[in-house]
Structures are given as structure tokens and as C-alpha cells.
C-alpha positions in Angstrom: 137.3 126.7 130.9 136.7 130.2 129.4 133.7 132.0 130.8 131.9 135.1 129.3 129.8 137.1 131.8 127.4 139.6 130.2 126.6 142.7 132.2 128.3 145.5 134.1 126.8 145.7 137.5 127.4 144.6 141.1 125.6 141.3 140.3 128.0 140.5 137.5 131.1 141.5 139.6 129.9 139.2 142.4 129.2 136.3 140.0 132.7 136.7 138.5 134.3 136.9 141.9 132.7 133.5 142.8 133.3 131.9 139.4 137.0 132.9 139.6 137.3 130.7 142.7 136.5 127.5 140.6 139.6 125.4 139.7 137.7 124.6 136.4 138.1 128.2 135.2 141.0 129.4 133.2 139.8 132.8 132.0 136.8 135.2 132.6 135.7 137.9 130.2 133.1 140.5 131.0 131.0 142.4 128.4 131.2 145.2 129.1 132.2 144.9 132.8 133.4 147.6 135.1 136.6 148.7 136.9 135.9 146.0 139.6 135.5 143.2 137.1 138.8 144.2 135.4 140.6 143.0 138.6 139.4 139.5 138.1 139.1 139.1 134.4 139.2 140.9 131.1 136.6 143.6 130.1 135.4 143.6 126.5 133.9 146.8 125.0 130.7 145.1 123.8 127.3 146.2 125.1 124.8 143.7 126.6 122.3 144.0 123.7 124.8 143.7 120.9 124.0 140.1 120.3 125.9 139.9 117.0 129.2 141.1 118.4 128.7 139.0 121.6 128.2 135.9 119.5 131.2 136.6 117.3 133.4 137.2 120.3 132.2 133.9 122.0 133.0 132.0 118.9 136.4 133.6 118.3 137.5 133.0 121.9 136.0 129.5 122.1 134.0 130.4 125.2 132.8 127.3 127.0 129.9 129.0 128.9 128.3 132.4 128.7 126.5 133.6 131.9 123.9 136.3 131.4 123.4 138.8 134.3 120.7 141.3 133.4 117.1 140.6 132.4 116.9 142.7 129.2 119.1 140.5 127.0 117.3 137.4 128.2 113.8 138.9 127.5 115.1 139.9 124.0 116.3 136.3 123.3 120.1 136.2 123.7 119.9 132.5 124.9 118.1 131.5 121.7 120.7 133.3 119.6 123.6 131.4 121.3 121.9 128.0 121.5 121.1 128.2 117.8 124.8 128.4 117.2 125.4 125.4 119.6 127.0 127.6 122.2 126.4 126.9 125.9 124.6 129.8 127.7 123.2 130.1 131.2 119.8 131.8 131.1 116.2 131.1 130.0 114.9 131.3 126.4 113.1 134.4 125.1 109.8 132.5 125.5 110.5 131.5 129.1 111.8 134.9 130.0 108.3 136.3 129.5 107.8 135.4 133.1 109.7 138.6 133.9 109.2 140.4 130.7 105.4 140.5 130.9 103.5 140.9 134.2 100.3 140.0 132.3 101.8 136.7 131.1 103.0 135.7 134.6 99.7 136.7 136.3 97.7 134.7 133.8 100.1 131.7 134.4 99.6 131.9 138.1 95.8 132.2 137.8 95.6 129.2 135.4 97.8 127.0 137.5 96.5 128.2 140.9 99.9 129.6 142.1 99.2 131.9 145.0 99.3 135.6 144.1 97.3 138.8 144.5 93.9 139.3 142.8 94.5 141.5 139.7 93.0 143.1 136.6 94.9 143.8 133.4 94.4 146.9 131.2 95.5 148.1 127.8 93.3 151.2 127.7 94.0 154.3 129.9 90.3 155.3 130.2 89.2 151.8 131.2 91.9 151.6 133.8 91.1 155.1 135.1 87.4 154.2 135.4 88.3 151.1 137.4 90.3 153.2 139.9 87.1 155.1 140.8 85.5 152.1 142.4 88.2 150.2 144.2 89.2 150.1 147.9 92.7 151.5 148.5 95.6 150.9 148.7 96.0 149.4 145.3 99.2 148.3 143.5 99.8 149.5 139.9 102.5 147.8 137.8 103.9 148.4 134.4 103.6 145.2 132.4 107.1 145.3 131.0 110.7 145.8 132.3 111.3 149.0 134.2 114.5 148.5 136.2 112.5 147.7 139.4 110.8 151.1 139.4 107.6 150.3 137.6 105.6 149.3 140.7 103.8 151.8 143.0 101.6 151.1 146.0 98.9 153.8 145.7 97.4 154.8 149.0 94.5 156.8 147.4 92.8 157.5 144.1 94.8 160.7 143.5 98.1 158.8 143.7 96.7 156.0 141.5 95.5 158.3 138.8 98.9 160.2 138.8 101.0 157.0 138.4 98.5 155.5 135.8 98.9 158.7 133.7 102.7 158.6 134.0 102.7 155.0 132.8 100.1 155.0 130.0 100.0 158.6 128.8 103.4 160.1 129.6 105.1 156.7 129.0 107.8 157.2 131.5 108.9 153.6 130.9 108.2 153.6 127.2 106.4 150.6 125.8 106.7 148.8 129.2 103.7 150.8 130.4 101.4 150.3 127.5 99.8 147.4 129.4 99.4 147.6 133.2 98.3 145.5 136.1 96.2 146.8 139.0 96.1 144.4 141.9 95.2 144.2 145.6 97.8 145.2 148.1 99.2 142.3 150.1 100.7 142.6 153.5 103.7 140.8 155.1 107.5 140.4 154.9 108.9 140.4 151.3 111.4 137.7 150.5 113.7 136.9 147.5 113.7 133.2 146.8 116.0 132.1 143.9 116.4 128.6 142.5 118.5 127.2 139.7 116.6 124.8 137.4 117.2 122.7 134.3 113.4 122.7 133.6 112.7 119.7 135.7 114.9 119.6 138.8 116.0 122.5 140.9 118.3 123.6 143.7 117.3 126.4 146.1 119.7 129.2 147.1 119.4 130.7 150.6 116.5 133.0 151.0 117.4 136.7 151.1 115.7 140.0 151.8 116.1 143.0 149.5 115.4 146.7 150.6 113.6 148.3 147.7 112.8 151.8 149.1 115.4 154.6 149.0 115.2 155.5 152.7 115.2 153.8 156.1 112.0 152.0 157.4 111.0 151.4 153.8 110.2 155.1 153.1 110.8 157.0 149.9 110.6 156.0 146.2 111.3 152.5 144.8 114.8 151.8 143.6 116.6 148.9 141.9 117.5 147.8 145.5 119.5 149.5 148.3 120.9 146.4 149.9 120.2 142.8 150.9 121.1 140.2 153.5 121.0 136.4 153.6 119.8 134.1 155.1 116.5 135.3 156.5 116.0 134.4 160.2 112.2 134.2 160.1 112.1 131.8 157.1 112.5 128.3 158.6 112.9 125.0 156.9 109.2 124.2 157.0 108.3 127.5 155.3 111.0 126.9 152.7 109.5 123.5 151.9 106.1 125.1 151.6 107.5 127.7 149.1 109.2 125.0 147.0 106.0 122.8 147.0 103.4 125.5 146.4 105.3 128.0 144.2 108.6 126.7 142.8 107.5 123.2 141.6 104.1 124.3 140.2 105.8 127.2 138.3 108.4 125.0 136.7 105.7 122.4 135.7 103.4 125.2 134.4 106.1 126.7 132.2 106.9 123.3 130.7 103.2 122.6 130.0 102.9 126.0 128.3 105.8 125.1 126.0 108.2 127.5 127.8 110.7 125.0 129.3 112.4 127.0 132.0 116.2 126.7 132.4 118.2 129.1 134.4 117.5 131.1 137.5 113.9 131.3 138.6 113.4 134.0 141.1 110.0 134.6 142.5 109.7 137.7 144.7 107.5 136.6 147.5 105.4 138.1 150.3 104.6 136.1 153.5 100.9 136.8 154.1 98.7 135.5 156.9 97.3 133.0 154.3 100.9 131.9 153.4 103.6 132.8 150.8 102.3 134.5 147.6 104.1 135.6 144.5 104.5 139.4 144.0 106.4 139.0 140.7 108.9 136.7 138.9 112.4 137.4 137.7 114.3 135.4 135.1 117.8 136.0 136.5 119.9 136.5 139.7 118.7 139.4 141.8 120.7 142.5 142.2 121.6 143.4 145.1 120.8 139.9 146.5 123.5 138.1 144.4 126.3 139.9 146.2 125.6 138.5 149.7 124.5 135.2 148.2 127.9 134.7 146.5 129.7 135.6 149.8 127.7 132.8 151.5 128.0 130.1 148.8 130.4 127.3 149.6 129.7 125.2 146.5 131.6 125.6 143.2 129.2 127.7 141.2 130.7 126.6 137.9 130.1 122.9 138.7 126.5 123.8 139.5 126.1 125.7 136.1 127.6 122.7 134.2 125.2 120.2 136.0 122.3 122.5 135.0 123.5 122.6 131.4 123.6 118.7 131.3 120.2 118.3 133.1 121.9 116.7 136.1 121.0 119.0 138.9 119.3 116.2 140.9 122.8 114.8 141.5 124.0 118.1 143.0 123.6 120.0 146.3 124.1 123.7 147.1 126.3 124.1 150.2 126.4 127.4 152.1 128.8 128.7 154.8 127.4 129.2 158.3 126.5 132.7 159.3 125.2 135.7 157.4 126.2 138.0 154.6 125.0 141.7 154.3 125.4 144.0 151.3 124.9 147.7 151.5 124.4 149.7 148.2 126.0 153.1 147.9 124.2 155.3 145.4 124.8 158.6 143.6 123.1 161.9 144.7 119.7 162.2 143.1 119.1 158.4 142.6 116.6 156.9 141.7 115.8 160.1 139.8 118.4 162.0 137.8 121.7 161.4 139.4 125.2 163.0 139.3 128.2 161.3 137.7 131.9 161.9 137.8 132.6 162.1 141.5 135.9 160.5 142.6 135.5 157.5 144.9 138.0 157.4 147.7 138.9 154.7 150.3 138.5 151.6 148.1 142.0 150.6 149.3 141.0 150.8 153.0 139.2 147.5 152.9 141.6 144.9 154.3 139.3 142.2 155.5 138.9 139.0 153.5 135.3 138.8 154.7 134.4 142.2 153.2 134.2 142.7 149.4 133.5 145.9 147.4 131.4 145.0 144.3 131.4 147.7 141.6 128.3 148.7 139.7 128.1 152.3 138.4 131.8 153.1 138.3 134.3 154.2 135.7 138.1 154.5 135.6 139.5 157.9 134.4 143.2 158.8 134.7 143.7 155.9 137.1 141.0 157.3 139.4 137.6 155.5 140.0 134.6 157.8 139.6 130.9 157.4 139.9 129.2 156.5 136.6 125.7 155.3 137.6 122.8 155.4 140.1 123.9 152.4 142.1 127.6 152.8 142.5 129.0 150.1 144.8 127.9 147.3 147.1 129.9 146.9 150.4 129.3 143.3 151.3 130.4 141.5 154.4 130.4 137.9 155.8 130.1 137.2 159.5 128.9 134.7 162.1 125.8 136.5 163.6 123.6 139.0 161.7 124.4 141.8 164.1 128.1 141.3 163.8 127.9 141.2 160.0 125.8 144.4 159.7 128.4 146.2 161.8 131.2 144.7 159.7 129.7 146.1 156.4 129.0 149.5 157.8 132.4 150.1 159.4 133.8 150.5 155.9 131.2 153.1 154.7 131.8 156.8 155.1 134.7 159.2 155.4 136.8 156.6 157.4 136.2 154.0 154.6 134.6 154.2 151.1 133.2 157.6 150.3 132.2 159.9 147.4 130.5 163.3 147.3 126.7 163.1 147.7 126.8 159.4 148.6 123.4 158.0 149.6 122.8 154.7 151.5 120.4 153.2 153.9 121.5 152.8 157.5 119.2 149.8 158.3 120.1 147.0 155.8 119.6 143.7 157.6 118.1 145.3 160.8 114.7 143.8 160.0 116.2 140.3 160.4 117.3 141.2 163.9 113.7 141.5 165.1 113.3 137.8 164.6 116.7 136.7 166.0 120.4 136.7 165.2 120.9 133.1 164.2 119.7 130.9 161.3 119.0 127.2 161.6 
């Protein structure tokens, strides 16, 4: 088989790394890819939103399956473009991808089908939204309706903070059209969880639960980012709770989307919060999470390509996802200044110092210049380790970070990835 992976981040590198292990795969192409993906396949200089060129390439190379990494091409309808030309592609349709592309759409869906989530109000008018903020109990959560690279959500502790962020979204338009509509919702409390399933629109298979670390600094302080690291599985999410999530959230969502004429096929990824009343949906994503995919791929035993093919043929009910015992932890290394304006062009040293088969370096914002790897993005690398206990795995990942391992000038990273899981125990049943 020939596989085309669309994207250039750590998620796409990790997916390619896992896909390459399948005996079914003959060749992998990445569009556009990065210096890491070049080691496992061939990078093609086509951007993720150039649908015309991607389609032409897939046809010319007789690609058997295209796998879409990022959300933006899905929300803009790349799956429809490929399917119209009878090409196999993994990812939901434009209509189904609204579940991530529009917070208003997803909140209305949850309200209509009684899927547990926070109480909310939606606004198109700045003055109306601002007026509403004068009479609510804080904290409140304000969200941009559209895509904003994981940075369009702020928990506002008081009216001043709320008014400031509202102005940034609706007046200053820091996320462009994504902030023309906004959601204001109650603040929920509890542990946040990433729960991904693969579905053919009817049946589904659940991946191990994982936990992302959104804030820039330790103890969940600082600004929101695209994700500073993740670990899997989650010790405090037992089989009973997983069954509850599947029954109360996953199944109703898949059924609701089908009823609404948006048959959902691909990765359905509800971001959840475990409240005292039970699991509730914070938001939906229409693709694999980044940085959660990196540790998930390290833990996955099953042949991912076989699973993708079963999904394409609507035969997921005959399959099972098998995972290795133990834990995986991924720590993201970011450029100085991220998630704001960040520096590019610093040389990355120590990539050759990793000599453990249970540790992988997944590239994201990197570039090759004169045979040197330099920084070329906000999130630069993910150092991802596999181990038996969570504590051992955390130590394994961190031992390769810093001047004795992987290092670049101004490097930022959190020192507490996975530590939250240790509070609840070091094993997973």
C-alpha cells in the first residue's frame, strides 16, 4: 500500500512512525512533512490546504489511503474533495467536521440530544455579549466559535478579564473570523481527559484515555497552548468510567450526528472533564489530538493500517484495539516566546544522543538547513517514552531533555508532564 499523510507536526510524525510498522505498507508520503518524517517516508512540498495539488498527487502516485492529521483541511472539506474522486481518505466530511469547526454547532447538538456539557450562551454581537458579562457569576469560560489552534478558550476569573478577552475576540479579531461568534459558558471543575475513538459512523473502537497539559507552565499556570505534553493511560479512569463515557457521550454523539445528516467517519475526540456529576464534554475535535497521538502511538500494539482499512469498509465491529502494558509519556519542547511570538532558527543539538528503542523524538516545528536541524515553529519536538510504571516512564522521557540530551537555545518545557497521574497511583488496570 501507498499512504499519504497530510500535515507537518508531531502528530503526523507519530502516525507515520506507527504506520511504517505495518507489513501492508510499501511507501509513505508526507505533505509537507518535516525533517523527522523524511527519515521514514518521502516529504512532498505541498501545503495542507492546497487541495488541488494534493488530489493530483494522490492520483498520480496511485495512493491507496490518505490520512489527514490537522483539523483545518477537514473543516474546509478535503475528505469530500477526495471521496468525490473515489479516493480513500481517513477523516470526517466537511459537514461532520463542524463538530470541531463550530462551537455553536456542537453545543446545540449536545443540548438537543442531552449530551452532558456546560450550560452556555452563544453571541454574535459584541455589545450583547458584553452586557451579559455584567450580570454573571465568575469564573466564566469564553470560547471563540471557530478554529484557533487550541488558544481560543480562556477561563475568566472576573469581569475585567472577561471583557478584555471578549474585545480581543470580537473587536480586535485576534483569531480572525473564528471569533465573530463566541460562546460564554459556566466553568466546570474536575480532571480534564482526552478520549479518542475511531468510528465508521455506526461502530467504534476506543483508544486508551490520555491527559493533555494545555497551560504553558507547571501546575497548569500561564497561557493556553496547543499542548505541552501528554501521557497515557490515565490511572484514575477505570473501566467502569470508560464504559460510562462510551454510553453517555460517544454513542449518543455518533447517533446524533447520523440523525442530523452528518454521518461521522474518522476520529471522534471529545475533550472531557470529570465533574462531581459525571463526565461532561468541554469540546469536540474531529481528528487525532496533538500531543496525545505521540504517546498513544507508542502504546498501540495493533496494526493501525488494518484498523484504518476496517473503518473504510465499515467493519470496525470485527476489530479490536490492543495496547501494550505500561505507560507512555510525551514532553513537548517549545521555542522561546511560545505561545506568543516565538524565535526561529536556533540549532537543535543532541538528537543523536537518544539510543533507547523505548524513546522516540517526534518532530514538529523543525527545519533542515545545511544538514543541521533548526527550530521552525512554536512547538518544536516531542520527546516520547514508553515504560512499565508511570514514574519510570516520566523519568525516561526527561533524562533525554536538556544539555545532556536534546537541547536548543531558549527551549521551554514543562517539568511536570504525567505527574498528575502519580497522585492516583502508578499502575493501570
